[in-house]
Structures are given as structure tokens and as C-alpha cells.
N, C-alpha and C positions, 0 to 999 in steps of 0.2 A: 639475551641470546639463549636459544634452546639447545638441549643436548644434541639433537640431530644436526643443527647448524654447525656446532663446534666439531662434531665428528666429520661432517662434510668438509670443513676447512682443513682439518688434519689429513684427510684422505687425498685432497686435491693439491695440497702444497708439496712440491717436489724437493724443496730444500730443508725440510724439517726432518731431523733424525732423532731417534731415541736409543736408549741403551737397554739391552736385555738384562733384567735383574738376575737371571739364572747364570748366563754364560759371560755377561759383560760386553758382548759385541754390539756394535752399532748397527742400526737398520733404518731404512727409510720408512717414516711413519705412514706414508701413503700406501705402503704394501701391508700394513698391519690390519688385523681384524678388530675394528673398534665396535663397541656396543655399550649401552648404558642400561644399568639396572637389570631387569630380567628380560629385556628385549634383545635376545641373542641372535647373532647371524647364524645360519646353518652350521658353518664351520665351528664357531664358538660354542654352539649348543652341543656339537659332537665332542669337543674337547672337555666341556664341563661334565658331560655324561661319563666320559672316560675317567675323569678325576674322581667323581663321586663313586664310581664302581671300584676304583683302586682304593679309595679311603674306606669303603665298606669292607673290602677284603682285608685291609689292615686292621680294622676294628675286630673282625672275626678272628684274625691271627692273634691279636693281643688277648682276646677273651680265652682262646685256646691255651696260650702261654700262661696266663694267670691260673687257669684250671690245673694245668700240669704242675705249676709251681706249688699250688696248694696240695696236690697229691704227693709231690716229693717231700714237702714239709711234714705231712701226716706220716708218711712212711719213715722218714728220718726220726721223728719224735717217737714213733712206736718202736723203732729199732733201738734207740737209746734206752727207752724204758725197759724193754725186754733184756737188753744187755745188763742193766743195773740189777735186775732180778737174778739173771743167770750168774753174775759174779758173786752174789751172796749165797746161792745154793750150790754152786759147783763143787765145793769141797765135800758135800754129802753125796755126790754122784759117783758111781763106780769108775768112771773114766778119769777121775782126778788122780794123778800119779803120786801125790804126796799124802802123808798121813794127816787127815783133817784135824786130828787132835793136837797136832803140832803147829797148827795155823792159828794166827790171831788176826782178826779182821781190822783193817784201818778204813778201807774203802775209798779214801781220798787223801792224798793224791795217788796212792797205790792201794791195791786191794788187800793183800795179806803179807804178814811177816811169817815165815816158816822156820821153826826151830827144829831142824832135822835131828832126830834121835831122842828128843825130850821125853816122849811118852814111853817108847819101847825100851830104851837103855837108861833113862833117867839122867842122861847127860847130853848136852848139845854138841853135836859134831860140826854143825854148819848152820849158818843163818842165811836165809834166802829171802829176797823180796820178790813177790809174785804179783803181777798185774794180769788180769783176765781181760782178753779182748774177743769180741765177736765180729764176724764178717771181715771186712777189710780195714777195721779200725787200727790205728797206730798209736804210738805214745804221744801224749800232748807235751807241751813245752816243759812243764814242771816235772813230768815223769822222765823226760829225757835228761833233765838236769840231775835228778836223783840217780838215774842209771850211770851218768858220767861221773858223779861224785863217788859212787861205789867202785866203779871200774878204776878210778885214779886213787883209790884207798884214802879218800878224804872222809873218813868215818871215824868217830871217836865215841868212847863211853864216858858218860858223866852221871853223877848221882846228885840229886838235889835233895837236901835234907834240911829241914827246918827244925831247930831245937825248940821244944815247947817249954 
């Protein structure tokens, strides 16, 4: 039996029903637009053309989203790298409000420990942890934990000495 004969039988039979794969509702097969291969009915051809156009639009949208994602990644990487440079040179800039000679760099997980008064008075009045942020950056999880430990006075002094 040829495809056209099968399609003819399905269209002529009044008691055959199908189920829409999209919405799940039943419909009479005789009212459906049947076609085989690339021999579309005019209505089927119109629908296929609409789907192809929609898919082409989605492909273009995905390409644009991919391009924008790459741009955002490049900007983010550049921002992080600039931030790492700035955090290392900031104590040498006039806008830095602490004595740069009193700062010792750690850079990870925090940028500096500041020993206030060490250089000018020869005695430390205050110890401060400094982390430098650029843009809208915030503390990461480890930095928040360090901040919380300091604020809760969970800090101690210890000396490690190995006798030789």
C-alpha cells in the first residue's frame, strides 16, 4: 500500500482519532493535514515554513546570547585582573588613608595587615585587616569568616619556635 493510499484511508475514516502530542487532546484524524516526506499540503507547507523561520530566529538569538556571554566573561576577567593589580599598588597611591610603611601584604585571603603606629611611633597602637575591593565586589566566603572571627574576638597570638 502506498503512502497516498494510507493517507486517503486516514482522511476518509470518521471513527479514527488521534492524540495531539503537544496538548494531549483527541482529534478526528480525518480533519488532520496529512502528508508524506516533502510532499506537503499547502497548509502543512505554511506551518513548516513558520517553524523554520522561528527556529532560524532562535538560532540567531542563541548566537547573540553566546556573543554577549563571551563579552561579559572578557569584561569580568579584565576587571578581576585590574583589581588584583590595584590591590597591590594602592598603598603607594595618595588616596590610601593608612601609612603604607605600616602595611604588610598577604593578598590572599585578605590583602594587608596594617600595624598602625609601627613606623611613626615605633609601637603598634592597633592592628587592622584591610581588603581592597573595586567596583561592586564584596567579601568572599573566606573573607567573611575572617571578618566574623575578628569581630567575635576569636583571635590569638602564638609563637612557633623550633629549637635547633
